[in-house]
Every structure is written in structure tokens, then in C-alpha cells.
C-alpha positions as a printed Julia matrix, in Angstrom:
397×3 Matrix{Float64}:
 102.4   113.51  109.5
 104.56  114.36  112.7
 104.96  111.14  114.92
 104.71  113.17  118.37
 103.27  110.22  120.74
 104.86  106.86  119.12
 103.12  103.56  120.14
 105.69  101.5   118.99
 109.32  100.27  119.31
 111.36   99.53  116.3
 110.88   95.67  115.47
 114.08   93.83  114.14
 113.2    91.84  111.05
 113.5    88.26  111.94
 112.39   86.25  115.03
 109.11   88.33  115.3
 106.08   87.28  115.37
 103.52   88.29  112.94
  99.91   87.29  113.06
  97.61   86.53  109.82
  93.94   86.5   109.88
  92.32   84.54  107.16
  93.65   81.63  105.86
  92.79   81.74  102.11
  94.69   82.07   99.03
  96.31   85.77  100.39
  96.69   84.65  103.96
  98.7    81.46  103.11
 100.65   83.0   100.74
 101.54   85.71  103.03
 102.11   83.05  105.78
 104.37   81.19  103.48
 106.57   84.25  102.53
 107.07   85.42  106.35
 107.9    81.81  107.55
 110.61   81.66  104.99
 111.94   85.09  105.95
 112.37   83.86  109.36
 109.6    85.16  111.26
 107.18   83.48  113.51
 103.37   83.18  112.19
 100.38   82.88  113.9
  97.94   81.95  111.52
  94.11   82.21  112.7
  91.1    81.74  110.53
  87.37   81.59  112.13
  87.33   78.23  110.16
  89.77   75.81  111.75
  89.72   73.32  109.16
  90.66   75.75  106.52
  93.47   77.01  108.88
  94.58   73.61  108.91
  94.34   73.23  104.98
  96.25   76.45  104.66
  99.47   75.09  106.35
  99.19   71.52  104.41
  98.9    73.99  101.43
 102.08   75.55  102.35
 103.96   72.43  103.39
 102.96   71.3    99.55
 104.52   74.4    98.34
 107.44   74.23  100.06
 108.11   70.48   99.39
 107.92   71.42   95.5
 110.39   74.72   96.18
 112.48   71.92   97.67
 112.44   69.41   94.66
 113.24   72.49   92.36
 116.33   73.28   94.34
 114.79   76.99   95.11
 115.27   76.19   98.74
 116.89   73.4   100.96
 114.9    70.85  102.84
 116.13   72.04  106.17
 115.05   75.63  105.46
 111.83   74.47  104.46
 111.01   72.4   107.42
 112.29   74.9   109.7
 110.1    77.71  107.7
 106.69   75.08  108.27
 108.04   75.01  111.95
 107.04   78.58  112.34
 103.84   78.42  111.46
 101.08   78.09  114.5
  97.72   77.59  114.02
  95.5    79.73  116.46
  92.39   79.07  118.49
  91.69   82.12  118.96
  92.35   85.97  118.72
  93.63   85.85  121.98
  96.73   84.22  121.07
  97.79   87.51  119.12
  98.71   89.41  122.3
 102.09   88.89  121.94
 102.33   89.75  117.96
 104.82   92.6   116.75
 103.12   93.0   113.25
  99.05   91.48  112.47
  97.87   91.75  109.23
  94.3    90.81  108.12
  93.52   89.16  104.63
  89.51   88.29  105.16
  86.79   89.19  103.06
  86.38   92.65  101.74
  83.92   94.16  103.42
  84.5    97.63  105.76
  81.84   96.67  108.42
  83.58   93.2   109.43
  87.11   94.69  108.89
  86.49   97.47  111.39
  84.79   94.85  113.96
  87.96   92.83  113.57
  90.44   95.88  113.88
  88.35   96.95  117.26
  88.59   93.63  118.42
  92.6    93.33  117.95
  93.16   96.81  119.51
  91.98   95.58  122.88
  93.66   92.02  122.31
  97.27   93.13  120.84
 100.2    95.16  122.69
 100.18   98.74  122.17
 103.64   98.2   119.99
 101.4    95.94  117.73
 101.18   97.23  114.28
  98.1    96.49  112.73
  97.93   96.11  109.01
  95.19   95.57  106.8
  95.61   93.74  103.13
  92.69   95.32  101.64
  93.13   96.09   97.94
  90.6    98.93   97.49
  88.8    99.56  101.06
  90.13  102.84  102.96
  92.2   102.48  105.43
  91.17  105.65  106.96
  87.95  104.04  107.27
  89.06  100.84  109.05
  91.31  102.66  111.44
  88.51  104.85  112.66
  86.99  101.84  114.94
  90.28  101.86  116.92
  90.92  104.54  119.53
  94.27  104.78  118.38
  93.98  104.74  114.82
  98.14  105.66  114.21
  98.74  101.9   114.46
  97.12  101.13  111.65
  98.31  101.01  108.01
  97.55   98.97  104.63
  99.95   96.65  103.56
  98.58   95.1   100.13
 100.2    92.37   98.9
  99.5    90.77   95.1
  99.05   87.03   94.41
 100.38   84.9    94.85
 102.02   87.05   97.68
 105.2    84.95   98.06
 106.03   85.4    94.1
 104.77   88.63   93.16
 107.28   91.4    93.9
 104.96   94.42   94.77
 103.65   95.1    98.08
 101.57   99.04   98.65
 101.89  100.59  101.66
  99.26  103.3   102.2
  99.18  104.8   105.24
  95.6   106.26  106.36
  95.26  109.53  107.51
  96.11  109.34  111.09
  98.84  106.3   110.52
 102.13  107.62  112.5
 105.08  108.59  110.52
 106.86  105.67  112.41
 104.61  103.29  111.58
 105.02  103.77  107.73
 108.82  103.78  108.02
 108.25  100.65  109.8
 106.04   98.61  107.7
 108.66   99.97  104.84
 111.51   98.43  106.26
 109.7    95.23  107.48
 108.25   94.54  104.24
 111.56   95.25  102.36
 113.27   92.82  105.07
 111.26   89.87  103.54
 112.62   90.7    99.82
 109.69   92.88   98.47
 109.59   96.19   96.32
 107.48   98.46   97.87
 105.7   101.63   97.04
 103.98  104.41   98.81
 100.42  105.22   97.94
  97.99  108.05   99.14
  94.64  106.47  100.76
  92.77  107.01   97.81
  90.14  104.04   96.38
  92.01  101.18   94.64
  95.57  102.65   95.9
  97.52  102.72   92.64
  97.14   99.57   90.73
  93.76   98.68   91.82
  92.8   102.3    90.35
  95.25  102.68   87.43
  94.3    99.44   86.08
  90.58   99.77   86.07
  90.32  100.59   82.25
  92.33   97.92   81.1
  89.21   95.57   82.4
  86.83   98.64   81.98
  87.68   99.4    78.6
  87.93   96.12   77.27
  84.29   94.74   78.13
  83.02   98.1    76.69
  84.4    97.17   73.24
  83.34   93.56   73.5
  79.76   94.68   74.65
  79.67   97.26   71.79
  80.19   94.56   69.18
  83.31   95.44   67.93
  85.62   92.22   68.74
  84.95   89.08   71.33
  87.15   87.93   74.41
  89.98   85.99   72.53
  90.48   88.9    69.98
  90.74   91.49   72.36
  92.78   89.67   74.37
  95.0    88.72   71.11
  95.41   92.48   70.17
  96.34   93.36   73.63
  99.1    90.61   73.75
 100.14   90.6    70.15
 100.21   94.5    69.61
 100.79   95.73   73.15
 103.33   93.53   74.42
 101.43   92.35   77.62
 102.05   89.02   79.09
  98.0    88.61   79.35
  94.71   89.53   77.96
  92.63   91.49   79.99
  89.64   88.5    80.1
  92.4    85.79   80.65
  93.49   88.14   83.67
  90.17   88.72   84.8
  89.67   84.85   84.83
  93.07   84.03   86.64
  92.4    87.08   89.08
  88.67   85.87   89.52
  85.55   87.94   88.52
  84.22   87.83   92.32
  87.33   89.81   93.13
  87.71   91.76   90.24
  84.15   92.74   89.96
  83.84   93.92   93.68
  87.15   95.81   93.47
  85.23   97.56   90.3
  82.34   98.13   92.13
  84.04   99.18   95.35
  86.23  101.99   93.35
  83.3   103.18   91.5
  81.62  103.62   94.64
  84.12  104.98   96.38
  84.23  107.63   93.75
  81.35  108.89   94.25
  79.83  107.19   90.89
  82.42  108.5    88.52
  81.89  107.42   85.26
  85.38  106.67   84.45
  85.27  103.55   86.82
  81.57  102.45   85.94
  80.97   99.02   86.16
  79.59   96.44   83.7
  76.55   94.24   83.52
  78.56   91.74   81.41
  81.02   91.23   84.3
  77.95   91.59   86.98
  76.38   88.86   85.27
  79.38   86.36   85.66
  79.43   87.37   89.16
  75.95   86.74   90.1
  76.36   83.25   88.16
  79.36   82.26   89.91
  81.29   82.26   86.59
  84.42   83.46   88.46
  87.33   81.91   86.12
  89.53   79.17   86.41
  88.66   78.87   90.14
  84.95   77.74   89.01
  85.89   75.89   85.75
  84.44   78.9    83.89
  84.38   82.69   83.25
  84.86   84.45   80.16
  86.18   81.27   79.2
  85.48   77.59   79.66
  88.05   75.82   81.43
  86.31   72.84   81.9
  87.81   69.73   80.78
  87.64   69.01   76.81
  86.31   72.57   76.41
  87.67   74.03   73.19
  88.99   77.59   73.69
  87.84   80.4    70.75
  90.3    81.29   68.27
  90.88   85.11   67.82
  90.65   87.25   64.43
  93.83   88.1    64.02
  93.36   91.03   62.19
  95.97   93.85   62.72
  93.45   96.6    61.81
  90.89   95.26   64.34
  93.65   95.56   66.82
  94.31   98.73   65.73
  90.49   99.76   66.75
  91.34   98.06   70.19
  94.73   98.54   71.82
  95.08  102.27   71.27
  91.8   102.73   73.08
  92.49  100.59   76.17
  96.28  101.93   76.42
  94.88  105.6    76.09
  92.82  105.09   78.99
  95.41  103.41   80.96
  97.6   106.33   80.36
  95.53  108.55   81.33
  94.42  107.26   84.73
  98.51  107.03   85.76
  98.22  110.75   84.67
  95.29  111.41   86.56
  96.99  109.59   89.9
 100.18  111.38   89.33
  98.04  115.01   88.85
  96.54  114.09   92.19
  99.86  113.21   93.67
  98.43  109.47   94.35
 102.16  108.45   94.4
 105.2   109.61   93.09
 106.23  108.87   89.49
 108.64  106.41   90.25
 106.4   104.56   92.33
 103.42  104.93   90.06
 105.77  103.14   87.48
 107.26  100.44   89.63
 103.49   99.39   90.77
 102.44   98.95   87.24
 105.35   96.85   85.8
 106.01   94.71   89.4
 102.01   94.79   90.42
 100.69   94.03   87.37
 103.36   92.92   84.91
 102.98   95.59   82.12
 105.2    95.94   79.26
 106.44   99.41   80.56
 105.4   102.08   82.85
 101.96  104.19   81.61
 104.11  107.68   81.74
 106.73  106.41   80.05
 104.68  104.51   77.3
 102.46  107.95   77.04
 105.75  110.16   76.29
 107.03  107.26   73.69
 103.52  107.15   71.76
 103.51  111.28   72.22
 100.91  112.33   74.46
  99.24  114.68   72.04
  98.76  111.48   69.97
  96.81  109.75   73.56
  94.98  112.8    73.96
  93.45  112.91   70.6
  92.54  109.6    71.02
  90.68  110.35   74.36
  89.19  113.38   72.81
  87.42  111.5    69.91
  86.15  108.9    72.32
  84.67  111.74   74.2
  83.65  113.67   71.23
  81.77  110.43   69.77
  80.28  108.84   73.0
  79.46  112.58   75.04
  80.5   110.52   78.26
  82.93  112.08   81.32
  84.05  108.6    80.88
  86.81  109.65   78.5
  87.49  113.04   79.95
  91.64  113.48   79.83
  93.29  114.25   82.68
  94.53  118.21   83.01
  97.92  117.3    83.55
  97.96  114.86   80.61
  96.21  118.16   78.32
  98.64  120.15   79.91
 102.18  118.1    79.23
 100.97  117.34   75.63
 100.36  121.24   74.95
 103.99  121.4    76.63
 105.8   118.72   75.05
 103.95  119.54   71.72
 104.23  115.88   70.43
């Protein structure tokens, strides 16, 4: 994309004003990160009490960091002083960058960006923290969509090192470079992703959850056993059901549903009734006290069946689906190989990059697992990536 009519100025990395909309877990986390990085923060939430609570939450986190000697008391006080609660969006008129972190609803986001364009100065970059909605769709609400970009943080934003940078179809190249430089100046690792459903992480990682649920629904193993197999045999830090409960089944289900719908109901991304029922019941995981596991006080956690033979029915199936999705993303140039591997290791903490992992296992072995699954189930869900098939034939392993 050629920047013929730049609408921005180069932003210096500190002492600038960053507007943040939404004061939930993600919004407050971004506010903390930005303030510690010596930028001024204007935080707005339609619920004023929620915004005030978010600042108090940041205060407690900073106090905890001081006690752990990870930040000085002086720096913590200075960071908190940089956060100001706004009464209305009109206070964003002097911002250099605005990041929205509100509900994952396209209509609501488009309405917000339309209003922001009218309020913010022409040089202000308008960014969305969406995890799965099209940047191009959001930007279409603006008269100058070139100033809109995706800046997707991972939870918790101050801790997780990865940030996905996603240009929309109309995003100016100068805006992309500016976003990359700004986020790197905040100490984050950036990857550049194409504007496709789920971007990198929320696309490639879908089988980690979806195939695990499928294995459970077929009665092969329970939640605890599947989590055990993935951790014990695969080296993952968390099992899929533990991770879904940590993320929140409300968030995880909605991302799955959105990716599936945006891929025109592709069977590979099909949501499960199991997760839909948990979502409907309000069993969202740790934050509600119940999800795939019961987190209420005194609840006894189920013991896994630690059977290596059973584990070998579980891990290869999930891993083959993950590797296949990584090769599919590479085939369609969603990102470079380096960025794909970085996103997976730093965004969801997988033991190693999936493309590398596939090469270590042997691509022919991965392909055999997928071919056998597709032959058994007769479903498009298990179709191998063309790139995986070509590379397996080329490597001959």
C-alpha cells in the first residue's frame, strides 16, 4: 500500500497522549502498560464507575510491583498520575493514538469509529484491539479509513509480550510503520498479520480448543485426561480446557463463532455445542467460578487417566490439526514464517513454533494423521493444507 496522502505526523514514543476506550481487563491492562511507558493516558468507559474502578485496579497492581521491586515507588506514582478518566469522548480531541477495547460487536465498533473520526485530530491514529473482527469492516465507517489499524494485545496486556499489528485493506503504510514503532517502544514483540478472520493466533490456535472438545464429545477422554495428555506428552503449559476457563468461555466461544462465520461456515472452524451450552449457562470459567472445571471453594478437581496409550490417541490429533492450520496460514500469506512462529510461541506460549514442530515430527507423519482422520470421518474439517501436502512430498519424510 502506497501512502500518497499521509494524514499523520510521526509520533515520538513518549510524552504523547493515548486514548483508551473500554476499562475492562484488556482496557485497564493497556492503560497500565502505556502509562508505565511514559505516555499520557485518557481512559473512557460509558460506565464511569467502571473506569474509576479500573484506575484503582491499576493502582493495586502497581503497588504489588513496587513490593516485588519490579518498579520503583516513584515510577509507580508517576505512571498512575499519567492516567486520567474522561467524562466523554470529546476529551480525545488531542490524542495522538486511540485504542478501543470494547465489546466484540461490529455495529457498535463502527458507530464508535465514526464518532472518533469526527472528534480526533486528523493526525490521530485510530486503532482497534479486536481479536477477530475485520479491520477493513470497522474502518469502513470512516471517511478516511487509511488512519484505522488493528493493534491486538493479549491478556494480560502488561505481561504478554506479543502484539499483532493488522492493517486493513485501506490502511496507509505510514500508519503501519508508526504502529509497529510505537508498540515496540512499549517493550512488546510485534508481528504483522493480514486482515483475515482471527488474524494469526486466534486462527491458528482454534484447533487446540475445537479438536480437544471434539475428542471429549466422542467419549474418548474427559477434560482432565485431555489436558494431562497435552501437557505431559506435548509440553504445553496449560491444557485446552484449563486455558479456555482461564481466557473465559464467553470470549473463547465468541471468537470461535466469529471466525467460523467469517470463513463462510468452513467446517474446520465449526463451533461446538458443548462450549455453546457453557456459554449460554454463564459457565465462563474462573471468572464465574465454573467452566469446564468447578472453581468454587472446596470443589474437588477430577483426576486424569494417566494412560500413555490413551494420550497417544489425543495429542497427535490435536497437534496435527494445529500444524495443518499453521501451514494453511503460511500458504495464504497471512504472515511470514518468522511471524507465525513468533505469534504462536509468544502469543499462546506453545512449546515451539508449529511449522518447526511439524518438520521435527515429519510432515509425512502429520499428513498421515490428517488423511486418516478425513478418511474416517469423511469431513472437510480434516482436509490437509495444500502447502503441507506439497512440502511433505518434497521433503519425503
